[in-house]
RODO-2510 file (C-alpha; in nm, 4 decimals, decimal comma):
residues 453
     n   res          X          Y          Z
     1     m    -1,6340    11,1786    -9,1501
     2     a    -1,3112    11,0354    -9,0147
     3     n    -1,4717    10,6936    -8,9756
     4     t    -1,5932    10,7015    -9,3355
     5     t    -1,2462    10,7821    -9,4590
     6     e    -1,0933    10,4956    -9,2610
     7     a    -1,3538    10,2483    -9,3840
     8     t    -1,3010    10,3327    -9,7507
     9     p    -1,0042    10,1596    -9,9152
    10     k    -0,7614    10,4073   -10,0637
    11     p    -0,6751    10,3410   -10,4267
    12     k    -0,3104    10,2483   -10,4686
    13     g    -0,0856    10,4259   -10,7061
    14     n    -0,0049    10,2513   -11,0304
    15     r     0,3342    10,0843   -11,0404
    16     p     0,5263     9,9269   -11,3258
    17     r     0,5155     9,5510   -11,3525
    18     w     0,8929     9,5298   -11,3385
    19     m     0,8644     9,6434   -10,9787
    20     l     0,6764     9,3237   -10,8957
    21     h     0,9626     9,1227   -11,0415
    22     v     1,2170     9,3155   -10,8350
    23     q     1,0147     9,2745   -10,5166
    24     a     0,9611     8,9044   -10,5844
    25     q     1,3330     8,8461   -10,6365
    26     f     1,4176     9,0405   -10,3191
    27     w     1,1807     8,8379   -10,1016
    28     r     1,2837     8,5117   -10,2672
    29     v     1,6418     8,5736   -10,1557
    30     l     1,5338     8,6527    -9,7996
    31     m     1,2967     8,3565    -9,7856
    32     g     1,5748     8,1335    -9,9163
    33     i     1,7940     8,2423    -9,6260
    34     g     1,5093     8,1805    -9,3814
    35     m     1,4450     7,8324    -9,5174
    36     m     1,8173     7,7532    -9,5039
    37     l     1,8116     7,8388    -9,1323
    38     h     1,4933     7,6318    -9,0938
    39     r     1,6680     7,3269    -9,2407
    40     l     1,9711     7,3646    -9,0093
    41     a     1,7730     7,2623    -8,7006
    42     r     1,8257     6,9033    -8,5890
    43     p     1,7235     6,6489    -8,6873
    44     r     1,8133     6,7843    -9,0284
    45     p     1,5737     6,7029    -9,3120
    46     p     1,6825     6,4881    -9,6066
    47     k     1,7918     6,6166    -9,9440
    48     p     1,6248     6,4945   -10,2639
    49     a     1,7647     6,1636   -10,3872
    50     f     1,7311     6,2750   -10,7495
    51     h     1,5298     6,5086   -10,9692
    52     r     1,3683     6,5230   -11,3104
    53     d     1,3128     6,8300   -11,5273
    54     i     0,9914     6,7963   -11,7255
    55     d     0,8235     6,9929   -12,0035
    56     a     0,5057     7,1900   -11,9443
    57     t     0,2350     7,0470   -12,1703
    58     v    -0,0876     7,1471   -11,9929
    59     s    -0,0069     7,5182   -11,9848
    60     p     0,0099     7,6979   -12,3194
    61     l     0,3013     7,8890   -12,1643
    62     k     0,5738     7,6430   -12,2518
    63     g     0,8779     7,5837   -12,0382
    64     k     1,0304     7,3360   -11,7933
    65     f     1,0050     7,2795   -11,4214
    66     r     1,1609     7,0371   -11,1743
    67     l     1,0353     6,7409   -10,9716
    68     n     1,2418     6,6551   -10,6610
    69     f     1,2221     6,2940   -10,5398
    70     y     1,2552     6,1924   -10,1735
    71     v     1,2759     5,8134   -10,1490
    72     p     1,3043     5,5391    -9,8829
    73     k     1,6540     5,4111    -9,8039
    74     e     1,6066     5,0823    -9,9878
    75     y     1,4654     5,2458   -10,3033
    76     k     1,7924     5,2568   -10,4999
    77     k     1,8767     4,8986   -10,4079
    78     h     1,5424     4,7734   -10,5367
    79     k     1,5802     4,9830   -10,8500
    80     k     1,9237     4,8337   -10,9244
    81     l     1,7848     4,4840   -10,8743
    82     k     1,4951     4,5685   -11,1076
    83     g     1,2524     4,4100   -10,8673
    84     t     0,8747     4,4276   -10,8660
    85     k     0,8354     4,6465   -10,5574
    86     k     0,6138     4,9516   -10,6026
    87     y     0,6031     5,2518   -10,3717
    88     p     0,3019     5,4658   -10,2835
    89     v     0,3492     5,8286   -10,3812
    90     v     0,2736     6,1669   -10,2253
    91     i     0,2914     6,4633   -10,4631
    92     n     0,3661     6,7800   -10,2663
    93     f     0,3245     7,1480   -10,3536
    94     h     0,5169     7,4109   -10,1541
    95     g     0,3773     7,7407   -10,0264
    96     g     0,4769     8,1016   -10,0809
    97     g     0,1689     8,2728   -10,2245
    98     f     0,2433     8,1357   -10,5757
    99     v     0,5324     8,3880   -10,5806
   100     l     0,7949     8,2680   -10,3305
   101     g     0,9353     7,9341   -10,2180
   102     t     1,0964     7,6265   -10,3687
   103     a     1,0406     7,2525   -10,3731
   104     h     1,3003     7,2197   -10,0924
   105     d     1,0921     7,4142    -9,8406
   106     d     0,8887     7,1124    -9,7250
   107     a     1,1886     6,8826    -9,6826
   108     r     1,0946     6,8093    -9,3194
   109     w     0,7468     6,7012    -9,4225
   110     c     0,8900     6,4937    -9,7074
   111     g     1,1331     6,3220    -9,4711
   112     v     0,8629     6,2325    -9,2204
   113     v     0,6392     6,0889    -9,4934
   114     v     0,9266     5,8819    -9,6357
   115     d     1,0158     5,7443    -9,2903
   116     q     0,6660     5,6871    -9,1527
   117     v     0,4707     5,5883    -9,4641
   118     g     0,7466     5,4320    -9,6729
   119     a     0,6295     5,6400    -9,9680
   120     v     0,8136     5,8271   -10,2390
   121     v     0,7494     6,2011   -10,2064
   122     v     0,7664     6,4131   -10,5211
   123     s     0,8024     6,7834   -10,4428
   124     v     0,7044     7,0007   -10,7383
   125     d     0,9022     7,3160   -10,8222
   126     y     0,6177     7,4706   -11,0200
   127     r     0,6673     7,7999   -11,2027
   128     l     0,5986     8,1151   -11,0019
   129     a     0,4294     8,4515   -11,0523
   130     p     0,4658     8,7308   -11,1504
   131     e     0,6589     8,5689   -11,4354
   132     n     0,3844     8,3069   -11,4706
   133     p     0,0473     8,4280   -11,3368
   134     f    -0,2681     8,2247   -11,2732
   135     p    -0,3242     7,9427   -11,3536
   136     t     0,0283     7,8357   -11,4549
   137     a     0,1078     7,6872   -11,1120
   138     v    -0,2057     7,4715   -11,1213
   139     e    -0,1338     7,3618   -11,4770
   140     d     0,2222     7,2643   -11,3800
   141     g     0,0774     7,0645   -11,0911
   142     a    -0,1481     6,8796   -11,3337
   143     d     0,1509     6,8176   -11,5602
   144     a     0,3423     6,6664   -11,2675
   145     v     0,0595     6,4208   -11,2013
   146     l     0,0347     6,3204   -11,5682
   147     w     0,4125     6,2792   -11,6064
   148     l     0,4317     6,0581   -11,2983
   149     a     0,1452     5,8457   -11,4291
   150     q     0,3295     5,7920   -11,7570
   151     n     0,6623     5,7145   -11,5865
   152     a     0,5369     5,5200   -11,2848
   153     e     0,6679     5,1854   -11,4081
   154     e     1,0221     5,3121   -11,4649
   155     l     1,0301     5,4880   -11,1252
   156     m     0,8786     5,1929   -10,9311
   157     l     0,5734     5,3958   -10,8322
   158     d     0,2417     5,2336   -10,7440
   159     a    -0,0018     5,4056   -10,9791
   160     d    -0,2903     5,2801   -10,7673
   161     r    -0,1721     5,4599   -10,4527
   162     f    -0,1155     5,8326   -10,4983
   163     a    -0,2024     6,1209   -10,2674
   164     i    -0,1557     6,4963   -10,2936
   165     s    -0,0309     6,7296   -10,0213
   166     g     0,0498     7,0983    -9,9998
   167     f     0,1159     7,3942    -9,7725
   168     s    -0,0531     7,7371    -9,7961
   169     s    -0,0735     7,8172   -10,1699
   170     g     0,0418     7,4589   -10,2234
   171     g    -0,2488     7,3542   -10,0018
   172     n    -0,4744     7,5397   -10,2429
   173     m    -0,3128     7,3405   -10,5247
   174     s    -0,3800     7,0125   -10,3442
   175     f    -0,7463     7,0806   -10,4288
   176     t    -0,7218     7,2817   -10,7498
   177     v    -0,4854     7,0432   -10,9307
   178     p    -0,7384     6,7539   -10,9088
   179     l    -1,0085     6,9996   -11,0178
   180     c    -0,7897     7,1022   -11,3125
   181     l    -0,7482     6,7350   -11,4058
   182     q    -1,1241     6,7106   -11,4527
   183     g    -1,0599     6,8782   -11,7880
   184     e    -1,0920     7,2171   -11,9528
   185     l    -1,3716     7,4284   -11,8085
   186     f    -1,5806     7,6485   -12,0296
   187     d    -1,9088     7,8154   -11,9550
   188     r    -1,8810     8,0715   -12,2353
   189     t    -1,7906     8,0635   -12,6004
   190     t    -1,5077     8,2810   -12,7319
   191     s    -1,7667     8,5449   -12,8190
   192     g    -1,8854     8,5569   -12,4584
   193     a    -2,2122     8,3676   -12,4985
   194     r    -2,2969     8,1349   -12,2095
   195     i    -2,2817     7,7599   -12,2725
   196     i    -2,5772     7,5693   -12,1331
   197     d    -2,4604     7,2189   -12,0453
   198     d    -2,2886     7,0315   -11,7606
   199     r    -1,9552     7,2118   -11,7837
   200     a    -1,8687     7,4613   -11,5135
   201     g    -1,6288     7,7467   -11,4594
   202     n    -1,4374     7,9239   -11,7321
   203     v    -1,0870     7,9106   -11,8671
   204     p    -0,8701     8,2056   -11,7627
   205     n    -0,8167     8,3603   -12,1033
   206     a    -0,8946     8,7081   -12,2287
   207     t    -1,1534     8,6125   -12,4904
   208     v    -1,4356     8,7453   -12,2758
   209     a    -1,4316     9,1215   -12,2216
   210     p    -1,3914     9,2189   -11,8551
   211     p    -1,7021     9,3579   -11,6834
   212     p    -1,6962     9,7394   -11,6721
   213     a    -1,7150     9,7335   -11,2908
   214     l    -1,3763     9,5635   -11,2730
   215     a    -1,1933     9,8118   -11,4941
   216     q    -1,1047    10,0357   -11,2009
   217     n    -0,7906    10,1017   -11,0026
   218     l    -0,9170     9,9050   -10,7023
   219     t    -1,0455     9,5589   -10,7864
   220     p    -1,2950     9,3524   -10,5833
   221     n    -1,0071     9,1649   -10,4231
   222     g    -0,9092     9,4855   -10,2487
   223     s    -0,5371     9,4587   -10,3211
   224     r    -0,4847     9,3994   -10,6916
   225     v    -0,4352     9,7058   -10,9091
   226     p    -0,3770     9,7454   -11,2825
   227     l    -0,0049     9,7709   -11,3330
   228     v     0,1613    10,0223   -11,5609
   229     r     0,3087     9,8679   -11,8798
   230     q     0,1774     9,5252   -11,7920
   231     k    -0,0586     9,5109   -12,0889
   232     s     0,1836     9,3810   -12,3484
   233     r     0,3030     9,0908   -12,1318
   234     l    -0,0464     8,9918   -12,0189
   235     d    -0,1802     9,0280   -12,3716
   236     r     0,0872     8,7889   -12,4959
   237     i    -0,0120     8,5407   -12,2264
   238     a    -0,3796     8,5800   -12,3172
   239     m    -0,3018     8,5200   -12,6839
   240     l    -0,1034     8,2074   -12,6006
   241     r    -0,3945     8,0803   -12,3942
   242     q    -0,6247     8,1277   -12,6933
   243     t    -0,3969     7,9800   -12,9573
   244     g    -0,1460     7,7602   -12,7742
   245     a    -0,1772     7,3845   -12,7504
   246     s    -0,2614     7,2133   -12,4212
   247     s    -0,2590     6,8435   -12,3372
   248     l    -0,5473     6,9011   -12,0947
   249     s    -0,7977     6,8334   -12,3728
   250     l    -0,6700     6,4730   -12,3735
   251     v    -0,7114     6,4254   -11,9979
   252     s    -1,0066     6,2768   -11,8179
   253     s    -1,0636     6,1907   -11,4544
   254     y    -1,3432     5,9948   -11,2922
   255     k    -1,4499     5,8857   -10,9466
   256     d    -1,3135     5,5389   -10,8719
   257     g    -1,4458     5,4151   -10,5389
   258     s    -1,3333     5,6627   -10,2735
   259     g    -1,0493     5,7876   -10,4948
   260     v    -1,0131     5,9542   -10,8330
   261     s    -0,8523     5,7939   -11,1364
   262     v    -0,6780     6,0097   -11,3957
   263     m    -0,5931     5,9026   -11,7500
   264     t    -0,4927     6,0543   -12,0819
   265     e    -0,5849     5,9586   -12,4346
   266     a    -0,2171     5,9869   -12,5270
   267     s    -0,1217     5,6779   -12,3224
   268     n    -0,2695     5,3867   -12,1340
   269     a    -0,1359     5,5185   -11,8025
   270     i    -0,3940     5,5441   -11,5245
   271     l    -0,3191     5,6927   -11,1847
   272     k    -0,5427     5,6793   -10,8775
   273     i    -0,5450     5,9654   -10,6267
   274     r    -0,6515     5,8200   -10,2907
   275     g    -0,6663     6,1393   -10,0849
   276     i    -0,5585     6,4950   -10,0102
   277     v    -0,3544     6,6372    -9,7194
   278     s    -0,3775     7,0155    -9,7073
   279     f    -0,2060     7,2498    -9,4609
   280     y    -0,3575     7,5977    -9,4021
   281     p    -0,4793     7,6559    -9,7608
   282     p    -0,6480     7,9645    -9,9072
   283     t    -0,9756     7,8343   -10,0498
   284     d    -1,1865     8,1404   -10,1347
   285     y    -1,0365     8,4328   -10,3244
   286     t    -1,3783     8,5962   -10,3583
   287     q    -1,3120     8,7131   -10,0028
   288     t    -1,1186     9,0392    -9,9914
   289     r    -0,8054     9,0655    -9,7811
   290     a    -0,9912     9,3025    -9,5496
   291     q    -1,2667     9,0444    -9,4997
   292     r    -1,0111     8,7759    -9,4312
   293     r    -0,8204     8,9893    -9,1822
   294     g    -1,1449     9,0721    -9,0054
   295     t    -1,1908     8,7045    -8,9127
   296     c    -0,8472     8,6660    -8,7514
   297     t    -0,8372     8,6657    -8,3705
   298     r    -0,4763     8,7899    -8,3537
   299     a    -0,4083     9,0857    -8,5805
   300     d    -0,0439     9,0900    -8,4695
   301     q     0,0042     8,7378    -8,6108
   302     q    -0,1301     8,8048    -8,9616
   303     l     0,0787     8,8008    -9,2767
   304     p     0,1869     9,1607    -9,3468
   305     a     0,0171     9,3419    -9,6341
   306     v     0,3538     9,3768    -9,8101
   307     f     0,3372     9,0003    -9,8742
   308     t    -0,0339     8,9571    -9,9439
   309     d    -0,0334     9,2516   -10,1868
   310     l     0,2687     9,1078   -10,3658
   311     f     0,1019     8,7663   -10,3885
   312     d    -0,2280     8,9015   -10,5202
   313     d    -0,0806     9,1560   -10,7614
   314     s     0,1558     8,8926   -10,9041
   315     y    -0,0627     8,5835   -10,9356
   316     l    -0,4168     8,7174   -10,9796
   317     q    -0,3699     8,8747   -11,3210
   318     p    -0,5264     9,0234   -11,5258
   319     p    -0,7303     9,2327   -11,2804
   320     s    -1,0493     9,1147   -11,4545
   321     l    -0,9769     8,7575   -11,3476
   322     d    -1,2801     8,5605   -11,2274
   323     l    -1,1942     8,5131   -10,8587
   324     s    -1,4520     8,2343   -10,8230
   325     h    -1,2763     8,0180   -11,0813
   326     p    -1,2595     7,6565   -10,9517
   327     w    -0,8850     7,6428   -11,0206
   328     l    -0,8408     7,9374   -10,7840
   329     s    -1,1203     7,9185   -10,5231
   330     p    -1,2085     7,5539   -10,4560
   331     g    -1,4189     7,6648   -10,1598
   332     v    -1,6821     7,8052   -10,3971
   333     a    -1,6434     7,5524   -10,6794
   334     p    -1,9621     7,3823   -10,8077
   335     d    -2,0838     7,0799   -10,6105
   336     r    -2,0508     6,8496   -10,9109
   337     m    -1,6792     6,9280   -10,9321
   338     l    -1,6121     6,8884   -10,5600
   339     k    -1,7992     6,5570   -10,5546
   340     a    -1,5382     6,4256   -10,7976
   341     l    -1,2560     6,4910   -10,5489
   342     p    -1,1212     6,1997   -10,3416
   343     d    -1,3388     6,1189   -10,0402
   344     d    -1,0464     6,1221    -9,7935
   345     i    -0,9301     6,4715    -9,7050
   346     v    -0,7000     6,5781    -9,4205
   347     l    -0,7177     6,9496    -9,3449
   348     f    -0,4969     7,1455    -9,1038
   349     c    -0,5749     7,5098    -9,0193
   350     c    -0,4082     7,7548    -8,7806
   351     e    -0,5938     7,9330    -8,4999
   352     w    -0,4249     8,2708    -8,5629
   353     d    -0,4626     8,2622    -8,9417
   354     m    -0,6749     8,4914    -9,1580
   355     l    -0,7498     8,1791    -9,3670
   356     l    -0,9037     7,9857    -9,0770
   357     a    -1,2646     8,0955    -9,1354
   358     e    -1,2701     8,0041    -9,5047
   359     g    -1,0933     7,6774    -9,4276
   360     e    -1,3642     7,5839    -9,1791
   361     r    -1,6393     7,6834    -9,4241
   362     f    -1,4774     7,4587    -9,6840
   363     r    -1,4512     7,1782    -9,4270
   364     d    -1,8223     7,2056    -9,3476
   365     r    -1,9173     7,2064    -9,7126
   366     l    -1,7048     6,9027    -9,7934
   367     q    -1,8177     6,7116    -9,4876
   368     q    -2,1805     6,8088    -9,4391
   369     d    -2,2963     6,8904    -9,7916
   370     l    -2,0853     6,6495    -9,9965
   371     g    -2,0281     6,3626    -9,7528
   372     k    -1,6456     6,3649    -9,7685
   373     r    -1,4398     6,2083    -9,4873
   374     v    -1,2624     6,5202    -9,3610
   375     h    -1,0051     6,4652    -9,0873
   376     y    -0,9810     6,8223    -8,9576
   377     h    -0,7350     6,9811    -8,7141
   378     c    -0,7220     7,3396    -8,5943
   379     v    -0,3728     7,3856    -8,4527
   380     p    -0,4185     7,6169    -8,1500
   381     g    -0,2026     7,9165    -8,0689
   382     v    -0,0093     7,9299    -8,3978
   383     p    -0,0068     8,1642    -8,6999
   384     h    -0,0048     8,0822    -9,0702
   385     g     0,3026     7,8800    -9,1690
   386     w     0,4127     7,8244    -8,8097
   387     d     0,5905     7,5003    -8,9047
   388     k     0,8401     7,6872    -9,1267
   389     a     0,9978     7,9053    -8,8562
   390     p     1,3571     8,0107    -8,9475
   391     n     1,5046     7,8806    -8,6215
   392     p     1,8352     7,6957    -8,6727
   393     l     1,8407     7,5673    -8,3145
   394     r     1,5252     7,3555    -8,3036
   395     e     1,2338     7,2349    -8,5109
   396     s     0,9124     7,4341    -8,5057
   397     p     0,7293     7,3210    -8,1887
   398     g     0,4588     7,0698    -8,2640
   399     a     0,5242     7,0480    -8,6383
   400     r     0,6528     6,6910    -8,6371
   401     q     0,3529     6,5821    -8,4314
   402     q     0,1119     6,7287    -8,6873
   403     y     0,3040     6,5578    -8,9651
   404     m     0,2766     6,2268    -8,7788
   405     v    -0,1004     6,2669    -8,7550
   406     a    -0,1157     6,3291    -9,1290
   407     c     0,1059     6,0257    -9,1965
   408     k    -0,1337     5,8001    -9,0065
   409     e    -0,4083     5,9174    -9,2378
   410     l    -0,1893     5,8598    -9,5432
   411     k    -0,1216     5,5026    -9,4308
   412     r    -0,4949     5,4485    -9,3953
   413     m    -0,5550     5,5886    -9,7457
   414     f    -0,2844     5,3615    -9,8871
   415     d    -0,4156     5,0550    -9,6983
   416     l    -0,0849     5,0164    -9,5149
   417     e    -0,0601     4,8570    -9,1729
   418     d     0,0458     5,0940    -8,8954
   419     d     0,3732     4,9406    -8,7748
   420     d     0,4270     5,0339    -8,4105
   421     n     0,6938     4,7741    -8,3295
   422     d     0,9667     5,0310    -8,2817
   423     g     0,9716     5,1790    -7,9324
   424     d     1,0677     5,5267    -8,0513
   425     n     0,7809     5,5249    -8,2981
   426     e     0,5418     5,4247    -8,0208
   427     h     0,6561     5,7221    -7,8133
   428     v     0,6174     5,9645    -8,1052
   429     d     0,2800     5,8169    -8,2042
   430     a     0,1549     5,8503    -7,8473
   431     r     0,2479     6,2187    -7,8459
   432     a     0,0838     6,2611    -8,1863
   433     d    -0,2373     6,1018    -8,0577
   434     l    -0,2325     6,3305    -7,7536
   435     a    -0,1754     6,6316    -7,9767
   436     c    -0,4616     6,5208    -8,2005
   437     k    -0,6974     6,5053    -7,9015
   438     q    -0,5859     6,8478    -7,7867
   439     y    -0,6621     6,9954    -8,1276
   440     h    -1,0153     6,8645    -8,1181
   441     k    -1,0635     6,9931    -7,7650
   442     s    -0,9360     7,3309    -7,8790
   443     v    -1,1966     7,3361    -8,1536
   444     d    -1,4769     7,2208    -7,9248
   445     l    -1,4013     7,4282    -7,6166
   446     g    -1,1929     7,7148    -7,7441
   447     k    -1,0156     7,7347    -7,4084
   448     r    -0,7282     7,4909    -7,4258
   449     a    -0,3814     7,6323    -7,4705
   450     a    -0,1438     7,5137    -7,7386
   451     p     0,0199     7,1788    -7,6574
   452     k     0,3777     7,2016    -7,5346
   453     v     0,6064     6,9607    -7,7111
***
C-alpha cells in the first residue's frame, strides 16, 4: 500500500495566479545576481554595442521587446563609412524556462561568436511567462527574425547567412521559431472539426473545448495545475488570439538548398537560415517531469522541482494546452515540418540532465529518419546549464571549448574559411578538437571522465 501511495502523484493545492508572478519576480532577482557574478569572471564578456526595441506583430498580444546587438570591433567603422561589407548573423535565445533570464545571460557565447566567426550576434529579450504564456516567446522569436530581415540592409547584415542559437528553453526556440515561421498551423476549424489537408498542428487558442480528461487538478504534464482566479486573464488572452491581428499570415518559408529562406508578403525582404546551434534544449513536453527525471543518471544534479513547477505552471497555460504542439515539442512535430528545417544542426546535451534522453531521441530522428547533418555532443560529467555557473573567479570549466566547437560549425555553415594564423587561436582550437573527441568517446564508451580544462 505504501508503494502505491508513493507511485501516485499527489494533487497540488490550487494557488492564485498572482503567486506565480511573485515567485517569478523573486527568482528573476536571484538569477540576475547569479548572472552578474557569472559575468565577473575573467575574461569578462562584452556588453551589447547597441539595442533596438521592436513591436510584436506576430503575437496578437501586442507589446515591445528588445534586441541586443553584439558586433565585431570594426563594425561601427564600416557603418560610418557606409561601405558594402555585410556580416553573417546569429540570432540567440536565452534560457530560463520561458520565465527567467535576460538577453545578457549568454554574453560569453555572444562574445566568442563575434571573435571567432566575425558575425553579428543578436540576443533576443523575448517576453516571459507567466505574464505572457505559450506561445508568446516563440512568436517574439519569429518577430525578431522578420524584423532583422526587413532591416538587414541598414544594419549591414548578410541576409543570406543567418543562423539561430539558443540555450535550454532558448534551445527549444532555436527549433520552434523556424517551425513557427512555416506559417499558422491549423488542424481544426473554430468549431472543432478536423481539417483534412496538408496543414499540421493547431494554433494555441481556446476555440476548441478542452478534452474532459484534462479538466482535472493534475494535468498530463504532472506539474501544471489550474490556478485560482487565472480564468479572466487567460480568457482575455484566448480572445485576443481569436480576434487579434497577426503578421504570421503574411509569412512563408521554404527549403532553399540546405537552408531555409523566410519572406513576408509585406516586403521584398528574404532571409536565409543556414543552420541551428542548440544547447541542452527541452524537445518533448509530452513527457512528464517524472518521466524525464527517471532518465537522469544523477538525481542530485537535476533542476529542483521548485523551478520546473514554476516553469510549467507559468508557460504551459491554459492547462488544456496541446503539449504535442510543434511550437512547443519539436521532438514530436510532424516529419513534413521537420524536413523544412535547415539541414545543418549542432546539438549539445549534458550527461547529468533530465533532458538528455529526449535530446538524443530528437537527434536520432533528425539524423536517421530525416537525413539532417546533426553534429552532436554529449558533454560528460555536467548538469543542465553547467556553462552558466555563478562563479566570479573563473569561467565555467570547458564552456569556452564547447563554444569554440560550435563556432567551427557556424563558420562551415556560413562558408567562411577557418583562420588559424594566430598562435593563440591554434592553441584554443587544438584544445577544442581534443574536447570534441573526448565527447564522442564519452558517448561511445560511457567510461571516459569529463575533460579537465
